[in-house]
C-alpha positions as CSV (number, residue, x, y, z in Angstrom):
1,M,248.4,85.2,113.7
2,R,245.2,83.9,112.2
3,I,241.8,84.1,114.0
4,L,238.9,81.9,113.2
5,R,235.4,81.3,114.7
6,S,234.5,78.4,116.8
7,R,231.8,77.1,119.1
8,S,234.0,74.5,120.9
9,F,235.6,76.7,123.6
10,R,235.6,80.1,125.2
11,A,238.3,82.6,124.0
12,S,239.7,86.1,124.3
13,V,241.8,87.8,121.8
14,S,243.8,91.0,122.2
15,D,246.3,93.2,120.3
16,S,247.7,96.7,120.9
17,N,244.4,98.3,119.8
18,Y,241.6,96.2,121.4
19,H,240.7,93.4,123.8
20,F,237.4,91.5,123.6
21,N,235.6,88.4,124.6
22,V,232.8,87.8,122.1
23,G,229.8,85.4,122.2
24,F,230.6,83.6,119.0
25,R,234.1,82.7,120.4
26,R,237.3,83.2,118.4
27,F,240.6,81.3,118.6
28,V,244.1,81.4,117.4
29,T,245.0,78.9,114.6
30,S,248.7,80.0,114.1
31,C,251.4,82.0,115.8
32,R,255.1,82.6,116.1
33,A,257.1,79.7,117.6
34,V,260.7,78.6,118.0
35,V,260.9,75.3,116.1
36,L,263.6,72.6,116.5
37,P,263.7,70.9,113.0
38,R,266.8,68.8,113.9
39,F,269.1,68.2,116.8
40,G,272.3,70.3,117.0
41,G,273.7,73.5,118.4
42,P,271.8,76.8,119.0
43,E,272.0,77.6,115.3
44,V,269.4,75.0,114.4
45,L,266.6,76.8,116.2
46,E,264.2,78.6,113.9
47,L,261.7,81.3,114.8
48,R,258.8,80.6,112.4
49,P,256.0,83.2,111.9
50,N,253.1,80.8,111.3
51,V,253.2,77.6,113.3
52,S,249.9,75.8,113.7
53,V,248.1,76.0,117.0
54,P,246.1,72.7,117.6
55,D,242.5,72.7,118.7
56,L,242.0,72.6,122.5
57,K,240.9,69.4,124.2
58,P,238.3,69.7,127.0
59,H,240.9,70.0,129.8
60,E,243.4,72.2,127.9
61,V,244.1,75.9,128.2
62,L,245.5,78.3,125.5
63,V,248.0,80.7,127.2
64,R,249.2,83.9,125.6
65,T,252.9,83.7,126.5
66,R,254.7,86.6,128.2
67,A,257.8,84.9,129.4
68,V,259.5,81.4,129.4
69,S,262.7,80.3,131.0
70,I,265.5,78.3,129.5
71,N,265.9,75.0,131.4
72,P,268.9,72.6,131.1
73,L,266.3,70.1,129.7
74,D,265.8,72.5,126.7
75,T,269.4,72.8,125.8
76,R,269.9,69.0,126.3
77,M,266.9,68.2,124.1
78,R,268.1,70.5,121.4
79,S,271.4,68.7,121.4
80,G,269.7,65.2,121.1
81,Y,268.9,64.1,124.7
82,G,265.9,61.8,124.5
83,R,266.6,61.3,120.8
84,S,264.9,57.9,120.7
85,I,261.7,59.5,121.9
86,F,261.7,62.8,120.2
87,E,263.4,62.2,116.8
88,P,260.3,60.6,115.2
89,L,258.3,63.6,116.3
90,L,260.5,66.4,114.8
91,P,260.0,69.2,114.3
92,L,259.1,70.1,117.9
93,I,258.9,73.2,120.1
94,L,261.1,73.5,123.1
95,G,260.2,75.0,126.4
96,R,258.6,73.8,129.7
97,D,258.0,76.9,131.9
98,I,255.6,79.6,131.1
99,S,254.0,82.7,132.5
100,G,251.2,84.5,130.6
101,E,247.5,85.1,130.3
102,V,244.6,82.7,129.6
103,A,243.5,83.2,126.0
104,A,241.0,80.3,125.7
105,V,239.8,77.4,127.8
106,G,238.5,73.9,126.9
107,D,234.9,73.1,127.7
108,S,235.8,71.1,130.9
109,V,238.1,73.8,132.4
110,R,236.5,75.4,135.4
111,G,239.2,76.8,137.7
112,L,240.7,79.3,135.2
113,S,239.1,82.2,133.4
114,I,239.9,84.2,130.2
115,G,242.3,87.0,130.8
116,Q,243.6,85.6,134.1
117,E,247.4,85.7,134.6
118,V,248.8,82.2,135.1
119,F,252.1,80.3,135.4
120,G,252.9,76.6,135.0
121,A,255.1,74.0,133.4
122,L,254.6,71.2,130.8
123,H,255.6,67.6,131.4
124,P,259.2,66.8,130.3
125,T,258.1,64.7,127.3
126,A,255.7,67.3,125.8
127,V,256.3,67.8,122.1
128,R,254.7,71.3,121.7
129,G,256.5,73.4,124.2
130,T,256.2,76.9,125.4
131,Y,258.6,78.8,123.1
132,A,255.6,80.2,121.2
133,D,253.3,83.2,121.3
134,Y,250.5,80.8,122.3
135,A,251.1,77.6,124.3
136,I,248.8,74.8,125.3
137,L,248.8,73.3,128.7
138,S,246.4,71.1,130.7
139,D,244.5,72.8,133.5
140,E,246.5,70.7,136.0
141,E,249.7,72.2,134.7
142,L,248.7,75.8,135.4
143,A,247.8,77.9,138.4
144,P,247.1,81.6,139.0
145,K,250.4,83.6,138.7
146,P,251.6,84.9,142.1
147,A,250.5,88.5,142.2
148,S,253.8,89.6,143.9
149,V,256.0,88.7,141.0
150,T,256.4,89.7,137.3
151,H,255.9,87.4,134.4
152,V,259.7,87.2,134.0
153,E,260.1,86.2,137.7
154,A,257.2,83.8,137.6
155,S,258.4,82.0,134.5
156,V,261.5,80.5,136.2
157,I,259.6,79.0,139.1
158,P,257.3,76.1,138.0
159,F,259.5,73.5,136.4
160,A,262.4,73.7,138.9
161,A,260.1,74.0,141.9
162,L,257.9,71.1,140.8
163,T,261.0,69.0,140.3
164,A,262.1,69.7,143.8
165,W,258.6,69.3,145.2
166,R,258.1,65.8,143.7
167,A,261.4,64.6,145.2
168,L,261.1,66.1,148.6
169,K,257.3,66.2,149.3
170,S,255.9,63.4,147.1
171,T,258.8,60.9,147.4
172,A,260.7,61.6,150.6
173,R,257.7,63.2,152.4
174,I,260.0,65.5,154.4
175,A,258.7,66.7,157.7
176,E,259.5,69.4,160.3
177,G,262.7,68.8,162.1
178,Q,264.3,66.5,159.5
179,R,267.8,67.1,158.0
180,V,268.0,67.5,154.2
181,L,271.1,67.5,152.0
182,V,270.9,69.2,148.6
183,V,273.8,68.4,146.3
184,G,274.2,71.2,143.9
185,G,272.1,73.9,145.7
186,G,273.2,76.7,143.4
187,G,271.0,75.8,140.5
188,A,267.3,76.5,140.1
189,V,266.2,73.1,141.3
190,G,268.7,73.2,144.2
191,L,267.6,76.7,145.3
192,A,263.9,75.6,145.1
193,A,264.7,72.5,147.1
194,I,266.4,74.5,149.8
195,Q,263.5,76.9,150.1
196,I,260.8,74.2,150.1
197,S,262.7,72.3,152.8
198,V,263.1,75.4,155.0
199,A,259.5,76.2,154.6
200,Q,258.7,72.7,155.8
201,G,260.8,73.3,158.9
202,C,263.8,71.2,157.9
203,Y,267.5,71.8,158.5
204,V,269.3,72.1,155.2
205,T,272.9,71.5,154.2
206,T,274.0,72.1,150.6
207,T,277.0,71.8,148.3
208,C,277.6,74.4,145.6
209,G,280.2,76.5,143.8
210,K,281.9,79.4,145.6
211,Q,280.0,81.9,143.7
212,S,276.7,80.5,145.0
213,I,277.4,80.3,148.7
214,D,275.9,83.6,149.7
215,R,272.8,82.9,147.6
216,V,272.1,79.5,149.1
217,L,272.7,80.8,152.6
218,A,270.2,83.6,151.9
219,A,267.8,81.0,150.6
220,G,267.8,79.4,154.1
221,A,270.5,76.7,154.1
222,E,272.2,76.3,157.5
223,Q,275.5,75.1,155.9
224,A,276.9,75.7,152.5
225,V,280.0,73.7,151.4
226,D,282.1,74.5,148.4
227,Y,281.9,71.3,146.3
228,T,285.7,71.4,145.6
229,E,286.3,70.7,149.3
230,D,286.4,67.2,150.8
231,I,282.7,67.2,151.7
232,E,283.0,63.8,153.5
233,L,285.1,65.5,156.1
234,V,283.3,68.9,156.2
235,I,279.7,67.7,156.4
236,K,278.8,66.0,159.7
237,G,276.0,63.8,160.7
238,K,273.3,61.8,158.8
239,F,270.4,63.1,156.8
240,D,266.8,62.0,156.3
241,A,266.8,62.9,152.6
242,V,269.4,63.7,149.9
243,L,268.4,65.4,146.6
244,D,271.3,65.1,144.2
245,T,271.1,67.5,141.3
246,I,274.6,66.7,140.0
247,G,274.7,62.9,139.6
248,G,277.6,60.7,138.7
249,P,279.0,57.6,140.4
250,E,281.2,59.4,142.9
251,T,278.6,61.9,143.9
252,E,276.1,59.1,144.4
253,R,278.5,57.1,146.5
254,I,279.2,60.0,148.8
255,S,275.5,61.0,149.0
256,I,274.3,57.5,149.9
257,N,276.7,57.3,152.8
258,F,275.2,60.5,154.3
259,L,271.8,59.0,154.7
260,K,270.2,57.6,157.8
261,R,268.6,54.1,157.6
262,G,265.2,54.6,156.1
263,G,266.3,57.8,154.3
264,H,265.7,58.7,150.7
265,Y,268.3,59.4,148.0
266,M,266.9,61.1,144.9
267,T,268.9,62.0,141.8
268,L,267.9,64.1,138.8
269,Q,270.4,62.3,136.7
270,G,268.5,59.0,136.2
271,E,269.6,56.7,133.4
272,A,266.2,56.2,131.7
273,A,266.7,58.6,128.9
274,S,270.3,57.6,128.2
275,L,269.5,53.9,128.2
276,T,266.5,54.5,125.9
277,D,268.7,56.5,123.5
278,R,271.3,53.7,123.5
279,Y,269.0,50.7,123.0
280,G,265.8,52.3,121.6
281,I,262.4,52.6,123.4
282,A,261.5,48.9,123.0
283,F,264.6,47.6,124.8
284,G,265.8,50.7,126.6
285,L,262.8,51.2,128.9
286,P,262.9,47.6,130.2
287,V,266.7,47.9,130.7
288,A,266.2,51.2,132.6
289,T,263.5,49.6,134.8
290,A,265.8,46.7,135.5
291,V,268.8,48.9,136.4
292,L,266.6,51.0,138.7
293,L,265.2,48.0,140.5
294,K,268.6,46.5,140.9
295,K,269.9,49.7,142.5
296,Q,266.9,50.0,144.8
297,N,267.3,46.4,146.0
298,L,271.1,46.9,146.4
299,Y,270.8,50.0,148.5
300,R,267.9,48.7,150.6
301,C,270.1,45.7,151.5
302,S,273.4,47.5,152.0
303,H,272.3,50.8,153.5
304,G,268.6,50.4,154.4
305,I,267.7,53.4,152.3
306,E,265.3,54.2,149.4
307,Y,266.8,55.0,146.0
308,W,265.0,57.0,143.3
309,W,265.4,58.6,139.9
310,T,263.2,61.7,140.1
311,Y,261.6,63.8,137.4
312,M,259.2,66.7,137.2
313,R,255.6,65.9,136.7
314,A,252.3,67.9,136.7
315,D,251.0,68.3,140.2
316,S,248.2,70.8,140.7
317,E,248.4,70.6,144.5
318,G,252.1,71.1,144.4
319,L,251.9,74.1,142.0
320,F,249.2,75.6,144.3
321,E,251.5,75.3,147.3
322,I,254.5,76.6,145.3
323,R,252.4,79.6,144.4
324,K,251.6,80.2,148.1
325,L,255.3,80.0,149.0
326,S,256.1,82.5,146.3
327,E,253.4,84.9,147.4
328,A,254.7,84.7,150.9
329,G,258.2,85.6,149.8
330,K,259.5,82.1,150.8
331,L,260.3,80.8,147.3
332,N,262.3,82.9,144.9
333,I,264.6,81.9,142.0
334,P,266.7,84.9,140.7
335,V,266.7,85.8,137.0
336,E,270.2,86.7,135.7
337,K,269.4,87.8,132.2
338,T,266.5,88.2,129.7
339,F,266.4,88.0,126.0
340,P,263.6,88.8,123.5
341,I,262.3,85.7,121.8
342,T,263.8,87.0,118.6
343,Q,267.3,86.3,120.2
344,V,266.6,82.8,121.2
345,I,269.8,81.5,119.4
346,E,271.9,84.1,121.3
347,A,270.3,83.0,124.6
348,H,271.0,79.3,123.9
349,E,274.6,80.2,122.9
350,A,275.2,82.1,126.1
351,K,273.9,79.1,128.2
352,E,276.0,76.7,126.0
353,K,279.2,78.6,126.6
354,K,278.4,79.0,130.3
355,Q,278.5,82.8,129.9
356,I,275.5,83.0,132.2
357,H,275.3,80.8,135.3
358,G,271.9,81.8,136.5
359,K,268.4,81.6,135.0
360,V,267.8,83.0,131.5
361,V,264.3,84.1,130.4
362,L,262.9,84.7,126.9
363,K,260.4,87.5,126.8
364,F,257.5,87.9,124.3
365,D,256.3,91.2,123.1
């Protein structure tokens, strides 16, 4: 790690022997990071000792990383998902979630201070991710870490919870007394969706694997249905909102038919990235837009419902509310296993082989 002087922003530097915040301001110019030089299996990941840390922009924050979670997006990107977008930008750094401490802040940052514990998540298209000793996020992508949880526990919350938040609160605008169906409630986004809906006063039904039934019921779901059953016969009534974390034509068909007129269907498995990969950015994005508009018009006419592809996005208000829910013990995503960052390949291999079904966290010393 290299430290240089600068007048452009405030900074704090620490190691095992000292911690200081000095008037002439110091900042990190390089650090360890897990780099993806090419697409492929877990073996392509490289832990490099001296990866450049860019200068901070006015609204950016330098975070000393303590823990990051491995999201499905990380393993998919590593394998080539979003190739048309990311291949010209290789090598890149994976990782979206983070929990750590503020090491430096840009000149326009006012809500966060040096040394403060924070958590947050980067946008899905970020090139410099969080698998690094020092990560850079905008001030809107961060919030004070819930004091009631550890860095490991905090690191699994933001990306999954913000994904669910955008679908349920920003898009569907769920309200007290409504019925919500979460397809695939056993995953991190599904668990977050259940707890956000329950906190809003909604009645939640979810589908999941047998091994997750106790977990989703503990999260607040009123009904949990094994996805191997005939859910069209087991689940009764109509719903105001459906969040589909699984996707696929058959799951979509079934989910659409569970909605009331005026309801919202939201899927995490939108076709934008796959169509862009197939046709390239120039043609893929217009094709994806056309496909989405066609489906929206189709379902408005045939079922009277709203249809959406939903993605995580930075939402400072949402992250603040998620923090409050976590502090109150109303939002918890269990961590199944942790690995040191030096074992990132082993961690990705374990997820690839489905040896670990729950959340996996990479810890930084």
